[in-house]
Structure formats: structure tokens, C-alpha cells
C-alpha positions as a printed NumPy array, in Angstrom:
array([[-92.817,  61.693, -26.044],
       [-89.365,  60.58 , -26.39 ],
       [-88.169,  57.245, -25.077],
       [-84.485,  56.964, -24.335],
       [-82.917,  53.506, -24.479],
       [-79.603,  53.077, -22.611],
       [-77.1  ,  50.345, -23.515],
       [-75.07 ,  48.891, -20.657],
       [-71.497,  50.151, -20.459],
       [-69.048,  47.352, -21.194],
       [-65.471,  47.769, -19.964],
       [-63.05 ,  45.461, -21.811],
       [-60.144,  44.074, -19.642],
       [-57.217,  41.856, -20.808],
       [-57.422,  38.472, -19.072],
       [-54.129,  37.02 , -17.628],
       [-52.246,  34.596, -19.866],
       [-52.825,  30.974, -19.042],
       [-49.42 ,  29.306, -18.901],
       [-48.859,  25.688, -19.752],
       [-45.748,  23.525, -20.009],
       [-45.79 ,  23.849, -23.767],
       [-46.274,  27.607, -23.632],
       [-43.352,  28.063, -21.246],
       [-41.097,  25.853, -23.387],
       [-42.064,  27.852, -26.462],
       [-41.342,  31.128, -24.677],
       [-37.92 ,  30.039, -23.418],
       [-36.826,  28.137, -26.504],
       [-35.64 ,  24.733, -27.608],
       [-33.302,  24.212, -24.619],
       [-36.092,  24.312, -22.059],
       [-36.645,  20.871, -20.568],
       [-40.151,  19.826, -19.556],
       [-39.089,  19.554, -15.904],
       [-37.951,  23.195, -15.921],
       [-41.329,  24.293, -17.236],
       [-43.057,  22.143, -14.626],
       [-41.079,  23.806, -11.844],
       [-41.959,  27.258, -13.194],
       [-45.655,  26.344, -13.163],
       [-45.444,  25.88 ,  -9.403],
       [-45.27 ,  29.682,  -9.141],
       [-48.75 ,  30.993,  -8.438],
       [-48.45 ,  34.654,  -9.402],
       [-48.63 ,  35.235, -13.208],
       [-46.294,  38.213, -13.187],
       [-43.671,  36.252, -11.298],
       [-43.974,  33.435, -13.827],
       [-43.138,  35.867, -16.582],
       [-40.174,  37.217, -14.639],
       [-38.911,  33.698, -13.964],
       [-39.239,  32.759, -17.632],
       [-37.135,  35.774, -18.575],
       [-34.483,  34.864, -15.973],
       [-34.351,  31.228, -17.131],
       [-34.133,  32.303, -20.762],
       [-31.161,  34.541, -19.982],
       [-29.48 ,  31.817, -17.9  ],
       [-29.822,  29.209, -20.644],
       [-28.413,  31.642, -23.193],
       [-25.388,  32.149, -20.925],
       [-24.959,  28.389, -20.554],
       [-25.102,  27.913, -24.319],
       [-22.519,  30.649, -24.837],
       [-20.102,  29.139, -22.303],
       [-20.576,  25.412, -22.935],
       [-21.007,  25.527, -26.7  ],
       [-21.365,  22.02 , -28.137],
       [-21.602,  20.54 , -24.615],
       [-24.718,  22.532, -23.742],
       [-26.905,  19.488, -24.338],
       [-25.343,  17.674, -21.369],
       [-26.218,  20.557, -19.049],
       [-29.765,  20.791, -20.374],
       [-30.253,  17.033, -20.127],
       [-29.124,  17.1  , -16.494],
       [-31.913,  19.596, -15.79 ],
       [-34.421,  16.825, -16.445],
       [-33.721,  15.835, -12.825],
       [-36.504,  17.272, -10.66 ],
       [-34.055,  18.117,  -7.861],
       [-31.656,  19.853, -10.214],
       [-34.465,  21.633, -12.067],
       [-35.916,  22.878,  -8.783],
       [-32.459,  24.153,  -7.755],
       [-32.016,  25.898, -11.094],
       [-35.439,  27.569, -11.095],
       [-35.003,  28.791,  -7.528],
       [-32.208,  31.111,  -8.667],
       [-31.26 ,  30.709, -12.351],
       [-28.396,  33.212, -12.168],
       [-26.809,  31.604,  -9.098],
       [-27.086,  28.138, -10.642],
       [-25.616,  29.365, -13.911],
       [-22.706,  31.036, -12.131],
       [-21.909,  27.705, -10.439],
       [-22.139,  25.872, -13.765],
       [-19.722,  28.396, -15.257],
       [-17.326,  27.723, -12.346],
       [-17.482,  24.061, -13.3  ],
       [-16.509,  24.955, -16.845],
       [-13.627,  27.164, -15.721],
       [-12.238,  24.288, -13.655],
       [-12.864,  21.349, -15.983],
       [-12.829,  23.036, -19.387],
       [-14.194,  21.024, -22.283],
       [-14.586,  18.01 , -19.986],
       [-17.068,  19.785, -17.729],
       [-19.799,  17.873, -19.514],
       [-18.719,  14.814, -17.468],
       [-20.084,  16.494, -14.35 ],
       [-23.522,  16.88 , -15.867],
       [-23.383,  13.383, -17.293],
       [-22.812,  12.191, -13.702],
       [-25.801,  14.232, -12.563],
       [-27.897,  12.63 , -15.303],
       [-26.739,   9.081, -14.547],
       [-26.619,   9.375, -10.762],
       [-29.603,  11.05 ,  -9.156],
       [-27.978,  10.963,  -5.735],
       [-25.049,  13.089,  -6.921],
       [-27.487,  15.635,  -8.354],
       [-29.443,  15.748,  -5.098],
       [-26.307,  16.241,  -2.969],
       [-25.143,  18.989,  -5.288],
       [-28.362,  20.955,  -4.815],
       [-27.83 ,  20.883,  -1.04 ],
       [-24.099,  21.64 ,  -1.009],
       [-23.32 ,  23.354,  -4.325],
       [-20.208,  25.183,  -3.199],
       [-18.622,  22.027,  -1.791],
       [-19.006,  20.558,  -5.25 ],
       [-17.368,  23.655,  -6.718],
       [-14.363,  23.029,  -4.428],
       [-14.249,  19.414,  -5.519],
       [-14.426,  20.236,  -9.216],
       [-11.719,  22.877,  -8.89 ],
       [ -9.432,  20.3  ,  -7.29 ],
       [-10.303,  17.59 ,  -9.808],
       [-10.039,  19.743, -12.925],
       [-10.565,  17.715, -16.084],
       [-10.665,  14.42 , -14.165],
       [-13.887,  14.945, -12.228],
       [-16.27 ,  12.09 , -11.708],
       [-18.874,  11.944,  -8.964],
       [-19.566,   8.226,  -8.851],
       [-18.292,   7.977,  -5.26 ],
       [-21.451,   9.706,  -4.057],
       [-23.522,   6.82 ,  -5.379],
       [-22.185,   4.825,  -2.439],
       [-24.853,   5.204,   0.276],
       [-22.32 ,   5.252,   3.101],
       [-20.223,   8.004,   1.536],
       [-23.328,   9.997,   0.619],
       [-24.636,   9.748,   4.178],
       [-21.255,  10.729,   5.595],
       [-21.087,  13.67 ,   3.192],
       [-24.446,  14.966,   4.439],
       [-23.176,  14.847,   8.036],
       [-19.731,  16.315,   7.404],
       [-19.472,  17.735,   3.865],
       [-16.299,  19.729,   4.52 ],
       [-14.418,  16.753,   5.977],
       [-15.353,  14.505,   3.042],
       [-14.54 ,  17.095,   0.389],
       [-11.222,  17.992,   2.046],
       [-10.238,  14.313,   2.05 ],
       [-11.147,  13.904,  -1.604],
       [ -9.153,  17.012,  -2.471],
       [ -6.017,  15.547,  -0.823],
       [ -6.368,  12.427,  -2.973],
       [ -7.17 ,  14.394,  -6.124],
       [ -4.107,  16.597,  -5.769],
       [ -1.911,  13.519,  -5.45 ],
       [ -3.505,  11.842,  -8.483],
       [ -2.781,  14.719, -10.883],
       [ -3.421,  13.404, -14.413],
       [ -5.289,  10.312, -13.207],
       [ -8.007,  12.004, -11.179],
       [-10.818,  10.519, -13.213],
       [ -9.85 ,   7.011, -12.114],
       [-10.112,   7.566,  -8.379],
       [-13.787,   7.695,  -7.511],
       [-14.832,   4.363,  -9.076],
       [-12.659,   2.669,  -6.418],
       [-15.046,   3.967,  -3.758],
       [-17.783,   1.725,  -5.103],
       [-16.003,  -0.994,  -3.137],
       [-17.772,  -1.31 ,   0.226],
       [-14.587,  -2.201,   2.127],
       [-12.771,   0.91 ,   0.921],
       [-15.782,   3.169,   1.447],
       [-16.282,   1.942,   5.034],
       [-12.602,   2.476,   5.794],
       [-12.805,   5.939,   4.233],
       [-15.744,   7.214,   6.264],
       [-14.235,   6.033,   9.573],
       [-11.45 ,   8.561,   9.178],
       [-11.476,  10.4  ,   5.836],
       [ -8.259,  12.304,   6.535],
       [ -6.285,   9.21 ,   7.511],
       [ -7.521,   7.35 ,   4.439],
       [ -6.739,  10.319,   2.182],
       [ -3.184,  10.615,   3.506],
       [ -2.545,   6.871,   3.072],
       [ -4.114,   6.73 ,  -0.376],
       [ -2.229,   9.849,  -1.473],
       [  1.05 ,   8.346,  -0.281],
       [  0.503,   5.304,  -2.488],
       [ -0.642,   7.406,  -5.44 ],
       [  2.441,   9.64 ,  -5.314],
       [  4.685,   6.564,  -5.33 ],
       [  3.224,   4.665,  -8.264],
       [  3.838,   7.166, -11.049],
       [  2.393,   6.437, -14.464],
       [  0.371,   3.31 , -13.605],
       [ -2.085,   4.894, -11.166],
       [ -5.095,   3.663, -13.149],
       [ -4.035,   0.052, -12.627],
       [ -3.408,   0.621,  -8.92 ],
       [ -6.888,   2.097,  -8.362],
       [ -8.401,  -0.902, -10.127],
       [ -6.404,  -3.404,  -8.062],
       [ -7.158,  -1.667,  -4.756],
       [-10.859,  -1.726,  -5.612],
       [-10.862,  -5.545,  -5.913],
       [-12.405,  -7.175,  -2.848],
       [ -9.421,  -9.288,  -1.804],
       [ -6.848,  -6.494,  -2.08 ],
       [ -9.184,  -3.901,  -0.532],
       [ -9.551,  -6.076,   2.577],
       [ -5.77 ,  -6.435,   2.821],
       [ -5.18 ,  -2.714,   2.343],
       [ -7.483,  -1.615,   5.151],
       [ -5.856,  -4.157,   7.468],
       [ -2.231,  -3.455,   6.55 ],
       [ -2.104,   0.096,   5.13 ],
       [  1.434,   0.793,   6.363],
       [  2.795,  -2.249,   4.559],
       [  0.971,  -1.307,   1.357],
       [  2.508,   2.165,   1.522],
       [  5.992,   0.687,   1.974],
       [  5.504,  -1.712,  -0.927],
       [  4.318,   1.107,  -3.182],
       [  7.264,   3.321,  -2.287],
       [  9.783,   0.746,  -3.495],
       [  7.764,  -0.847,  -6.333],
       [  6.933,   2.558,  -7.882],
       [  5.611,   2.086, -11.456],
       [  5.179,  -1.632, -10.795],
       [  3.021,  -1.271,  -7.684],
       [ -0.038,  -2.744,  -9.388],
       [  2.018,  -5.874, -10.191],
       [  3.04 ,  -6.227,  -6.535],
       [ -0.479,  -5.623,  -5.218],
       [ -1.936,  -8.121,  -7.72 ],
       [  0.649, -10.676,  -6.585],
       [ -0.759, -10.512,  -3.069],
       [ -3.983, -11.993,  -4.429],
       [ -2.022, -15.183,  -5.148],
       [ -2.352, -17.448,  -2.113],
       [  1.254, -18.59 ,  -2.449],
       [  2.366, -15.002,  -1.818],
       [ -0.583, -13.957,   0.344],
       [ -0.016, -16.655,   3.005],
       [  3.526, -15.561,   3.972],
       [  2.426, -11.907,   3.85 ],
       [ -0.392, -12.52 ,   6.344],
       [  1.829, -14.624,   8.626],
       [  4.209, -11.727,   9.164],
       [  3.344,  -8.594,   7.124],
       [  6.208,  -6.578,   8.573],
       [  8.904,  -9.171,   7.925],
       [  7.553,  -9.845,   4.412],
       [  7.563,  -6.129,   3.607],
       [ 10.951,  -5.457,   5.189],
       [ 12.46 ,  -8.333,   3.193],
       [ 11.02 ,  -7.042,  -0.067],
       [ 12.25 ,  -3.503,   0.655],
       [ 15.774,  -4.842,   1.203],
       [ 15.574,  -6.893,  -1.994],
       [ 14.714,  -3.747,  -3.963],
       [ 17.775,  -2.016,  -2.498],
       [ 19.853,  -4.714,  -4.187],
       [ 17.888,  -5.521,  -7.344],
       [ 15.818,  -2.404,  -7.902],
       [ 12.471,  -2.983,  -9.58 ],
       [ 13.525,  -6.478, -10.694],
       [ 13.071,  -7.65 ,  -7.118],
       [  9.398,  -7.995,  -7.964],
       [ 10.37 , -11.086,  -9.949],
       [ 11.339, -12.752,  -6.709],
       [  8.187, -11.989,  -4.704],
       [  7.234, -15.647,  -4.874],
       [ 10.425, -16.55 ,  -2.989],
       [  9.246, -14.753,   0.125],
       [  7.042, -17.748,   0.862],
       [ 10.315, -19.351,   2.03 ],
       [ 10.821, -18.351,   5.698],
       [ 14.609, -18.589,   5.288],
       [ 14.544, -16.087,   2.418],
       [ 12.258, -13.751,   4.372],
       [ 14.475, -13.944,   7.436],
       [ 17.628, -13.448,   5.391],
       [ 16.519, -10.338,   3.502],
       [ 14.546,  -8.823,   6.385],
       [ 17.846,  -8.404,   8.24 ],
       [ 18.845,  -5.063,   6.775],
       [ 21.882,  -4.47 ,   8.969],
       [ 24.324,  -6.056,   6.539],
       [ 22.717,  -5.234,   3.171],
       [ 25.468,  -2.838,   2.101],
       [ 28.222,  -5.35 ,   2.891],
       [ 26.332,  -8.042,   0.986],
       [ 26.06 ,  -5.834,  -2.104],
       [ 29.775,  -4.934,  -2.   ],
       [ 30.718,  -8.613,  -1.732],
       [ 28.351,  -9.613,  -4.553],
       [ 29.692,  -6.874,  -6.862],
       [ 33.265,  -7.916,  -6.232],
       [ 32.449, -11.569,  -6.94 ],
       [ 30.48 , -10.661, -10.079],
       [ 33.566,  -8.835, -11.381],
       [ 35.7  , -11.859, -10.539],
       [ 33.366, -14.158, -12.483],
       [ 32.977, -11.692, -15.32 ],
       [ 29.186, -11.645, -15.065],
       [ 26.747,  -8.759, -15.244],
       [ 26.298,  -6.573, -12.172],
       [ 22.638,  -6.194, -13.038],
       [ 20.567,  -5.749,  -9.862],
       [ 18.752,  -9.054, -10.219],
       [ 22.018, -10.957, -10.707],
       [ 23.432,  -9.262,  -7.604],
       [ 20.327, -10.283,  -5.637],
       [ 20.928, -13.913,  -6.638],
       [ 24.63 , -13.698,  -5.841],
       [ 23.925, -12.226,  -2.403],
       [ 21.761, -15.252,  -1.626],
       [ 23.987, -17.818,  -3.322],
       [ 27.188, -16.656,  -1.654],
       [ 25.519, -16.892,   1.737],
       [ 24.018, -20.375,   1.431],
       [ 26.668, -22.022,  -0.806],
       [ 29.896, -20.075,  -0.555],
       [ 32.261, -18.781,  -3.228],
       [ 33.711, -22.119,  -4.362],
       [ 30.355, -23.711,  -5.2  ],
       [ 29.01 , -20.536,  -6.806],
       [ 32.08 , -20.266,  -9.021],
       [ 31.839, -23.914, -10.086],
       [ 28.104, -23.755, -10.794],
       [ 28.579, -20.666, -12.959],
       [ 31.639, -21.899, -14.85 ],
       [ 30.303, -25.409, -15.414],
       [ 26.617, -24.684, -15.994],
       [ 26.193, -20.934, -16.482],
       [ 23.99 , -20.637, -13.374],
       [ 23.502, -17.088, -12.076],
       [ 19.882, -17.227, -10.816],
       [ 20.567, -19.107,  -7.577],
       [ 17.295, -18.045,  -5.943],
       [ 15.431, -20.207,  -8.453],
       [ 16.497, -23.419,  -6.744],
       [ 16.6  , -24.988,  -3.311],
       [ 19.932, -25.406,  -1.571],
       [ 19.594, -29.171,  -1.95 ],
       [ 19.077, -28.918,  -5.721],
       [ 22.132, -26.664,  -6.065],
       [ 24.232, -28.928,  -3.839],
       [ 23.306, -31.95 ,  -5.964],
       [ 24.129, -30.084,  -9.159],
       [ 27.495, -29.024,  -7.719],
       [ 28.221, -32.616,  -6.681],
       [ 27.398, -33.804, -10.193],
       [ 29.762, -31.201, -11.648],
       [ 32.778, -32.611,  -9.782],
       [ 31.957, -36.349,  -9.721],
       [ 30.175, -39.003, -11.727],
       [ 27.121, -40.996, -10.695],
       [ 25.391, -44.148, -11.887],
       [ 21.992, -42.451, -11.699],
       [ 20.046, -41.697, -14.906],
       [ 20.809, -38.177, -16.142],
       [ 18.215, -35.406, -15.893],
       [ 19.351, -32.336, -17.831],
       [ 17.385, -29.221, -16.906],
       [ 17.908, -26.186, -19.153],
       [ 16.397, -22.906, -17.963],
       [ 16.342, -19.55 , -19.703],
       [ 18.046, -16.302, -18.69 ],
       [ 15.224, -14.072, -19.925],
       [ 12.403, -14.256, -17.373],
       [ 10.178, -11.192, -17.605],
       [  7.732, -12.211, -14.857],
       [  9.758, -14.324, -12.452],
       [  7.995, -17.545, -13.445],
       [ 11.152, -19.618, -13.109],
       [ 11.644, -18.586,  -9.506],
       [  8.535, -20.694,  -8.979],
       [  9.28 , -23.486, -11.424],
       [ 12.859, -23.986, -10.204],
       [ 11.669, -24.881,  -6.722],
       [  9.759, -27.898,  -8.115],
       [ 12.945, -29.732,  -9.153],
       [ 14.107, -30.922,  -5.74 ],
       [ 12.257, -34.245,  -5.834],
       [ 14.109, -35.283,  -9.002],
       [ 17.458, -35.481,  -7.184],
       [ 16.515, -38.75 ,  -5.46 ],
       [ 16.414, -40.849,  -8.659],
       [ 18.319, -38.738, -11.199],
       [ 21.762, -37.248, -11.587],
       [ 20.464, -33.708, -11.905],
       [ 22.374, -31.267, -14.093],
       [ 20.975, -27.713, -14.218],
       [ 22.057, -25.38 , -16.985],
       [ 21.087, -21.759, -17.638],
       [ 21.488, -20.325, -21.12 ],
       [ 20.313, -17.427, -23.235],
       [ 20.849, -18.776, -26.77 ],
       [ 20.173, -21.796, -28.925],
       [ 23.834, -22.512, -29.813],
       [ 24.758, -22.907, -26.147],
       [ 21.631, -24.998, -25.589],
       [ 22.624, -27.545, -28.245],
       [ 26.226, -27.633, -27.012],
       [ 25.054, -28.253, -23.432],
       [ 22.87 , -31.158, -24.578],
       [ 25.791, -32.591, -26.529],
       [ 28.302, -32.186, -23.681],
       [ 25.952, -33.773, -21.144],
       [ 24.993, -36.627, -23.489],
       [ 28.634, -37.452, -24.237],
       [ 29.201, -38.108, -20.547],
       [ 26.053, -40.197, -20.229],
       [ 22.9  , -40.357, -22.347],
       [ 20.066, -38.108, -21.157],
       [ 17.049, -39.919, -19.711],
       [ 15.078, -36.802, -18.804],
       [ 15.335, -33.421, -20.503],
       [ 13.454, -30.436, -19.075],
       [ 13.436, -27.205, -21.097],
       [ 12.225, -24.028, -19.4  ],
       [ 11.594, -20.747, -21.189],
       [  8.748, -18.41 , -22.063],
       [  6.836, -20.164, -24.799],
       [  4.47 , -19.793, -27.717],
       [  3.187, -22.509, -30.048],
       [  6.149, -21.669, -32.337],
       [  9.037, -20.993, -29.953],
       [ 10.73 , -21.161, -26.554],
       [ 12.566, -17.961, -25.611],
       [ 15.861, -18.424, -23.799],
       [ 17.413, -14.965, -23.866],
       [ 17.419, -11.504, -25.344],
       [ 17.323,  -8.088, -23.803],
       [ 16.061,  -8.076, -20.224],
       [ 12.378,  -7.132, -20.391],
       [ 10.549,  -4.829, -18.025],
       [  8.371,  -6.792, -15.561],
       [  5.035,  -5.433, -16.81 ],
       [  5.872,  -5.943, -20.473],
       [  6.37 ,  -8.934, -22.714],
       [  7.443,  -6.817, -25.66 ],
       [ 10.682,  -7.328, -27.497],
       [ 12.062,  -5.161, -30.261],
       [ 11.386,  -6.24 , -33.839],
       [ 15.087,  -6.982, -34.208],
       [ 15.054,  -9.326, -31.213],
       [ 11.891, -11.054, -32.402],
       [ 13.587, -11.793, -35.714],
       [ 16.84 , -12.919, -34.118],
       [ 16.491, -16.686, -33.682],
       [ 19.667, -16.915, -31.621],
       [ 17.661, -16.132, -28.511],
       [ 15.143, -18.934, -28.903],
       [ 14.34 , -22.44 , -29.975],
       [ 11.797, -22.307, -32.773],
       [ 10.271, -24.297, -35.593],
       [ 13.053, -23.258, -37.988],
       [ 15.571, -25.188, -35.866],
       [ 14.389, -28.594, -37.032],
       [ 17.047, -28.923, -39.728],
       [ 19.824, -27.805, -37.37 ],
       [ 18.725, -30.338, -34.75 ],
       [ 18.851, -33.095, -37.36 ],
       [ 22.182, -31.824, -38.684],
       [ 23.663, -31.888, -35.173],
       [ 22.108, -35.326, -34.661],
       [ 20.909, -34.256, -31.215],
       [ 18.835, -37.396, -30.755],
       [ 22.034, -39.473, -30.398],
       [ 22.531, -37.892, -26.958],
       [ 19.134, -39.021, -25.713],
       [ 18.777, -42.368, -23.885],
       [ 16.344, -44.978, -25.2  ],
       [ 12.812, -44.356, -23.905],
       [ 13.811, -40.837, -22.854],
       [ 11.309, -38.255, -21.623],
       [ 11.121, -34.516, -22.306],
       [  9.074, -31.996, -20.315],
       [  8.568, -28.441, -21.546],
       [  8.029, -25.693, -18.987],
       [  6.989, -23.235, -21.678],
       [  3.519, -21.81 , -22.278],
       [  1.348, -23.086, -25.143],
       [  4.099, -25.241, -26.677],
       [  1.655, -28.132, -26.907],
       [ -1.218, -26.247, -28.511],
       [ -1.277, -28.209, -31.788],
       [  0.394, -31.15 , -33.491],
       [  2.249, -28.543, -35.539],
       [  3.558, -26.738, -32.437],
       [  7.166, -26.691, -31.302],
       [  6.437, -29.389, -28.731],
       [  5.726, -31.852, -31.526],
       [  8.859, -30.768, -33.439],
       [ 11.137, -31.265, -30.43 ],
       [  9.513, -34.633, -29.699],
       [ 10.252, -35.791, -33.243],
       [ 13.718, -34.265, -33.638],
       [ 15.044, -35.409, -30.247],
       [ 13.531, -38.888, -30.599],
       [ 11.88 , -38.805, -27.175],
       [  9.55 , -41.636, -26.295],
       [  7.27 , -39.125, -24.623],
       [  7.146, -35.325, -24.404],
       [  4.848, -33.294, -22.131],
       [  3.864, -29.719, -22.976],
       [  1.178, -27.32 , -21.724],
       [ -1.51 , -26.646, -24.283],
       [ -2.136, -23.062, -23.116],
       [ -0.413, -20.442, -20.958],
       [  0.656, -22.198, -17.783],
       [  1.901, -20.985, -14.401],
       [  2.421, -24.267, -12.551],
       [  4.215, -27.501, -13.417],
       [  3.917, -30.636, -11.292],
       [  6.295, -33.592, -11.598],
       [  4.581, -36.775, -10.437],
       [  7.221, -39.229,  -9.195],
       [  7.248, -42.87 ,  -8.265],
       [  8.237, -43.995,  -4.782],
       [ 11.836, -44.305,  -6.022],
       [ 11.704, -40.765,  -7.433],
       [ 11.456, -41.657, -11.126],
       [  9.276, -39.376, -13.228],
       [  5.883, -40.934, -13.82 ],
       [  4.024, -38.089, -15.529],
       [  3.858, -34.287, -15.774],
       [  0.818, -32.06 , -15.356],
       [  0.231, -28.315, -15.522],
       [ -2.502, -25.992, -14.337],
       [ -3.829, -26.179, -17.919],
       [ -4.501, -29.163, -20.182],
       [ -1.381, -31.179, -21.032],
       [ -0.473, -32.435, -24.515],
       [  1.58 , -35.636, -24.757],
       [  3.658, -36.278, -27.884],
       [  5.606, -39.307, -29.062],
       [  7.962, -39.076, -32.041],
       [  6.16 , -35.892, -33.122],
       [  2.62 , -37.278, -32.882],
       [  0.021, -36.009, -30.425],
       [ -0.943, -39.155, -28.533],
       [ -2.859, -37.705, -25.609],
       [ -4.597, -34.518, -24.546],
       [ -5.597, -34.449, -20.89 ],
       [ -7.288, -31.787, -18.794],
       [ -5.308, -30.047, -16.092],
       [ -5.089, -31.722, -12.704]])
């Protein structure tokens, strides 16, 4: 009897691979971010997981081939769950869009992905409207930055009307050309962003108009417009801002910044159109150097005078003819001053003031101050003498402000105003004035440093304080510490009255006891000399009831010297 024993039949089957984040990363390679693997794991069918892994692997290889050393920025951006989800949904489509970015922005395409990494909102908007972003990047080229979409209002508006927002940005980007990367940070300002979303096209056209006008200094203009005070003005008076930019050109940022100064802002707000019209007419006469005289538009008479454009051409012709008669420069700024001076004073007074005192910058002073100076040129007076010497090299228009502070001195003093551009003429003017009558008050105005006071030299561009090396070395244009021996040799102190006072309208000339303020105090023998310790933009003459100078203060601490010694250092008042 045979007994048969049967063994159960065992069929061996291969179990499906269990995928994990680590396994997927290993399969794809080093460039696979954890978030990508996590998104792949959301797929439930094993075969589809494998297919997706293969597609992602191919896509990442393409990205690495195109982006080269910048690949890391793309991969890092895929740490975003929204961006990773978008990429996994269709790796080829996402990669094609990334390649479009690279074609548009070149080696700077990594900035786009850096924005995605830093700003989650930009990444999220991109996943919803990828082709709008492609349009934007193509318009922006190498200057792309997506920080504007971090503003909630702009992001919300983009979701509602993506085409309208992108079209507006493209208008601005095309105008900005090489400065496209500087635009979007301005939209972080709430005032600008609110104005933008109300009417994107209108804003874009206005912004583009300004951008096209300002030339090489667009970066500065974007920064100024993004400041709260200027942004509020721009949205209220866009037409005036456009006009100002058209005539200021490269110096638009300087003009816009000036509007933040209350002394200029107040007359602008009172009558924006008249202010702007006056400035436009001034630029027709003086060119870009009219920006020096912005401060003067606080005077309603000056605004009214220059806002009347009907006779501008005749005024220029007359000023040119008179400049030739006097033998002075027909530089635009000089013509601007002659146009004003001829109108308020007439040819006889202008001629006398130039020939006697070298005055050509008539807009620096009030009519009363000029009338008093003219009177003192043709007749004597028993009043104490106040000699005021101003420079002819004013790169920022500071002395259009400082000159207007002199009017109060005419009550007590016989005011003599002189303009000069060199030290030799300065010393001769002091000597000539002192020979007539000793000088009780001497005011010296020029751009200062602790070592010098600049009187002249080549006319400097408004946004620059740079002089050539040759000019810096040429002491003829300035008073400096090396002049001490010459001052003693000329015996300048003999022309100063006993107990005389000197006031320096020159930045930082009172910084130390070794500064030029101390040297002038000692060499001129002044009982007291006032000088600003740091860079100053405002001088105040405090007068007695009779009009005699009591003290001088600045908007910075004041140093007081006597016979070369620092006797007092007071805070600004």
C-alpha cells in the first residue's frame, strides 16, 4: 500500500515596491527636494508613481542642462508646496515655462526663483497664472523682480484681473529699460499700490512718462517716489510731477526730493500749477541749473513772474544783450538772474551792482537788500559796515536760501554785498571796503569743509560735489588753512573794526579748534566768530531791536571762536 503525500503548490509573486520620500529622492537624484517627493507620494497607483518619477527625473535633468550653475535656485524654489505641486502636476509643462524664463532673463533668471523662495505669495500666484508671469518676465528681461506681488492689494487685484495688471506692468517695464529691477520695490508703498489698482493703465502711463524723462537716474526716482511724503504728493498731483520730470530730466530725483522740504512744499501745495509753470519757464532760461532756484518759488512774486510765459523769449533776448554789454557769462543760470534783476531793479542798478561788487546772482537777495547795497555803492553812510562776501560756485543752490536772510541787517548796518570766485579778489574786497570804513561785521559764504571755504571753480553739476584733482589743488578758488601767512602779510586785520564780528556761512568750518574758522578768527582779529560745526543748511541772524547782530545760530551746533580760540560750543537752536 502506497501512501502519496502532496505538497501544497506555492506560486511566488513579486510584491509592489513600497515608496518612501527617501526612496523617491534616491531614484530621482540629488536635486530632488523633499517636497517634490512628498507630492509624488500623493499618487495612489504604484505604476503611476514610477511614471511620475521618470518624468520628474527627465525634467530636472533638462533644468540642470539649461540653468547650469543656477540650478540650485530653481530646485530650492521647489521646496514651496504650491510650486512643488504645480511642478509634479505636469513636470514637462513646468520645465518648459522655466526654460522660457531663462530665455528671457538669461543668467539672471535665478532672481525669479529667488523671489519664489523668498515670497510665497508670488509662487502661489505663478502656479495659478503661469503664462501671465511668462509675459511679465519677457517684458522685464534681466531686471525681473516679483516683490510687487507681496503687496496684498496688488495680489488681490491681480487675481481679479491678471491681464490688466500684467499689461500695466509691461508698459512701465518697457519704459524703464535698463532699470527694470528697481521698479517693483516701489509698489511696497501702500499709497502707490492703492493708486495703481484703481486704474492700472492710467498709473502705468503716468509712471512711464516720468521714467522716460529721467534718463540715467531712474533708480533714485523710484526710491524717492516710494517715500511716503512724495508718494502722497504724486497721486494727488500726477500731472505736475510729469511736467517737472520732463524739464528736470536727469535731475528729477533732486527736484522730487526738494518737494519734501516744507519750504518748497508749501508754495507747491498752495498753487501746484503756478509753481510748476514757473519752474518750467525757469528751465527754459537756465536749463537744468534752474533746480538751484527751486527754493525761490516760495516767493509769490517770483512764482507770478516766471509763471507768465508770454514774454519769456523777450526776457532772454534782453538778458543776453545785457550780459554781452557787461561782459559776463551767458550761462543759463546767470541769464535767469539777469532776467529777474533787470525786471525788479532796472539796467542802471544792475550795472552798478555788477561793476562795483561783482554781483550776478540777483535772485539770491531781496529787492530791499539789493536797493540798500546799490545805495551804499553811490553814497556814504554813518552806519557800521557789514561786508557780506558770497561765492560764485554754488552746486546746490544753498545761497539762494542764505541770501534771503540778510534783509534784517540793513536796518543797523551799511550793507555791502560782494560776490567773488577767488581768494585774491576776496582779500582786495576786504581791503577796499575797510579803507572806506572799518568793517564791523564780516559774513563769508561758500561751501565749506573744516579746512576750506570754496568761492569759485568750474560750475559743478547739481547732483555732484566733485571737482577735478586740478581744481582741488588750485587754492585760488578757495580760502584755506594755507592762507594764514598771506592774511598776515596783507595785514587784513587792520581793516576790521575793534570788537568786530565774523559769521561763516560755510559747512563744518567750526568742527575743531584747528579748523579754518579758528584760523580766520585769529588772522582777522575778530572779537567773535561764529561757524557751524557740521554740515548746515540754515543760518539765523538774531538781531537786537535796533537791528544790531546779537548772535548767530545754525540748524547744527555752533562753534564760537575768539582770537583763534574755541570759547563756546552750543547746540543748534
